[in-house]
C-alpha positions in Angstrom: 57.2 -29.9 -7.2 57.0 -27.7 -10.2 56.6 -24.0 -9.6 53.2 -24.0 -11.4 51.9 -27.2 -9.8 48.8 -27.0 -7.6 49.4 -27.2 -3.9 48.9 -30.6 -2.3 48.5 -29.4 1.3 45.5 -27.5 2.7 46.3 -23.9 3.7 44.8 -22.5 6.9 42.5 -20.2 4.9 40.9 -23.0 2.9 39.8 -26.7 3.2 39.9 -27.0 -0.6 42.3 -29.8 -1.6 43.9 -29.9 -5.1 45.8 -33.1 -5.7 49.1 -33.1 -7.6 47.6 -35.7 -9.9 44.0 -36.0 -11.1 44.6 -39.5 -12.5 46.2 -41.3 -9.5 44.6 -42.4 -6.2 44.6 -39.7 -3.5 47.4 -39.6 -0.9 45.0 -39.8 2.0 47.8 -39.8 4.6 48.9 -36.4 3.4 45.4 -34.9 3.3 44.5 -35.4 7.0 46.4 -35.0 10.2 45.0 -38.2 11.7 44.5 -41.6 10.1 40.8 -42.3 10.7 38.0 -44.0 8.8 37.0 -42.0 5.7 33.6 -40.9 4.7 32.8 -39.2 1.4 29.8 -37.1 0.3 29.2 -36.9 -3.4 27.4 -33.7 -4.3 27.6 -31.7 -1.0 25.2 -28.9 -1.9 25.7 -26.0 0.5 27.4 -28.3 3.0 24.4 -28.4 5.5 24.7 -32.2 6.0 28.5 -32.7 5.8 29.6 -29.9 8.1 27.2 -31.0 10.8 28.0 -34.7 10.3 31.8 -34.1 10.4 31.5 -31.9 13.5 29.6 -34.7 15.3 32.2 -37.3 14.3 35.7 -36.0 15.0 37.3 -39.5 14.9 36.4 -39.8 11.2 37.8 -38.0 8.2 35.5 -36.6 5.5 35.8 -35.5 1.9 33.0 -33.4 0.3 32.8 -33.5 -3.5 31.0 -30.8 -5.5 31.2 -29.5 -9.0 29.7 -26.1 -8.4 32.2 -23.6 -7.0 29.6 -21.5 -5.2 28.4 -24.5 -3.2 31.9 -25.6 -2.6 32.8 -22.3 -1.1 29.8 -22.5 1.3 30.9 -25.9 2.6 34.5 -24.5 2.9 33.2 -21.5 5.0 31.0 -23.7 7.2 33.9 -26.2 7.8 36.4 -23.5 8.7 33.9 -21.7 11.0 33.4 -25.0 12.9 37.2 -25.5 13.0 37.0 -28.9 11.3 40.4 -30.4 10.9 38.8 -33.7 9.6 37.2 -32.2 6.5 38.5 -31.6 3.0 36.6 -30.4 0.0 37.2 -31.1 -3.7 35.8 -29.7 -6.9 35.4 -32.6 -9.3 32.8 -34.7 -11.0 31.5 -37.4 -8.6 31.6 -40.4 -10.8 35.2 -39.8 -11.9 36.2 -39.2 -8.3 34.9 -42.5 -7.1 36.3 -44.5 -10.1 39.8 -43.0 -10.3 40.7 -41.0 -7.2 39.6 -43.2 -4.3 42.2 -45.8 -3.3 40.7 -49.4 -3.3 39.1 -50.3 0.0 39.8 -46.9 1.6 36.3 -45.7 2.3 34.0 -46.5 5.2 31.0 -44.7 3.9 29.7 -43.0 0.7 26.8 -40.5 1.1 24.8 -39.8 -2.1 22.0 -37.4 -1.3 19.6 -36.0 -3.9 21.7 -36.4 -7.0 20.3 -34.9 -10.2 17.4 -37.2 -11.1 17.5 -36.5 -14.9 13.8 -37.2 -15.0 13.4 -37.3 -18.8 13.8 -40.8 -20.1 16.4 -39.8 -22.8 18.5 -38.2 -20.1 18.6 -41.0 -17.6 21.9 -42.3 -18.9 23.4 -39.2 -17.1 22.3 -40.4 -13.7 25.2 -40.9 -11.2 23.9 -44.2 -9.7 24.1 -46.8 -12.4 25.9 -50.1 -12.9 29.3 -48.5 -13.4 28.9 -46.5 -10.2 28.0 -49.6 -8.2 31.2 -51.4 -9.4 33.3 -48.3 -8.5 31.7 -48.1 -5.1 32.4 -51.8 -4.4 36.0 -51.2 -5.3 36.4 -48.0 -3.1 34.6 -49.3 0.0 36.3 -51.3 2.7 34.5 -54.6 3.6 31.6 -53.6 5.8 31.6 -50.1 4.3 28.2 -48.5 3.5 26.5 -46.6 0.8 23.8 -44.2 2.0 21.3 -43.0 -0.6 18.5 -40.4 -0.6 16.3 -39.0 -3.3 12.9 -37.4 -3.8 12.4 -39.1 -7.2 10.5 -42.4 -7.2 11.9 -43.7 -10.5 15.5 -42.9 -9.5 14.9 -44.6 -6.1 13.8 -47.7 -7.9 16.9 -47.6 -10.1 19.1 -47.3 -7.0 17.4 -50.3 -5.5 17.7 -52.3 -8.7 21.4 -51.5 -9.4 22.6 -52.2 -5.9 20.3 -55.1 -5.5 21.8 -56.8 -8.5 25.3 -56.5 -7.2 26.5 -59.6 -5.2 29.0 -57.4 -3.3 26.2 -55.6 -1.5 23.5 -56.3 1.0 20.6 -53.9 2.0 20.7 -52.3 5.4 18.5 -49.7 7.2 19.6 -46.1 7.5 20.4 -45.4 11.2 18.1 -42.9 12.9 21.1 -40.7 13.8 22.1 -40.4 10.2 18.5 -39.9 8.9 18.1 -37.0 11.3 20.8 -34.9 9.7 19.3 -33.3 6.6 20.7 -31.7 3.5 19.6 -28.3 2.2 17.6 -29.9 -0.6 15.9 -32.3 1.8 14.7 -29.5 4.1 13.2 -27.7 1.1 11.5 -30.8 -0.3 10.1 -31.9 3.1 8.8 -28.4 3.7 6.8 -28.7 0.5 5.5 -32.1 1.5 7.9 -34.1 -0.7 9.0 -37.3 1.1 12.6 -38.5 1.4 13.2 -41.9 -0.1 16.2 -43.6 1.5 18.3 -46.7 0.9 21.4 -48.2 2.5 23.8 -50.9 1.2 26.7 -52.6 3.0 29.8 -53.9 1.2 29.8 -57.6 2.1 32.8 -58.7 4.3 33.3 -61.9 2.3 
């Protein structure tokens, strides 16, 4: 490795992972001590959901993806405080991460909770969940893998249902009660103000 290359291993003082390459699939076997089913949260916020979910499921590995450094640091602190050896965090744009860095068929679950709704019509092209995202998710997920979605925005929820509903690779499923019970920071705030959570779940068909 070159002297100025970013470290590929996680130091004891941080769960932040910086790959040697940003254009090749992640070396998952090097990222985690154990080979276990992988779950990914796209847009981890302050880490409220992922830290709790990862702590409750030590026989799974988790990657939290977030663009904003301040939020990423919060998740890093929470994970280290809980002593989570099955969690890594990465600072990168979510769509790029799914399309280019996840190895094909490597993921058991994708969690997409309260992504930016881009409510203005002219800005909706910036939404994460679109036709291209559905194709990338189908490629990254193992057969039987799931996508779990949450939003407070009615129009975005309809778009999520429409995009995944049009993909032959997916079939709709109900969000398990155990999963629904673990909230994100945004969700707690929205619910406290009387804004309901709109959920959807999709399973990658096995055949």
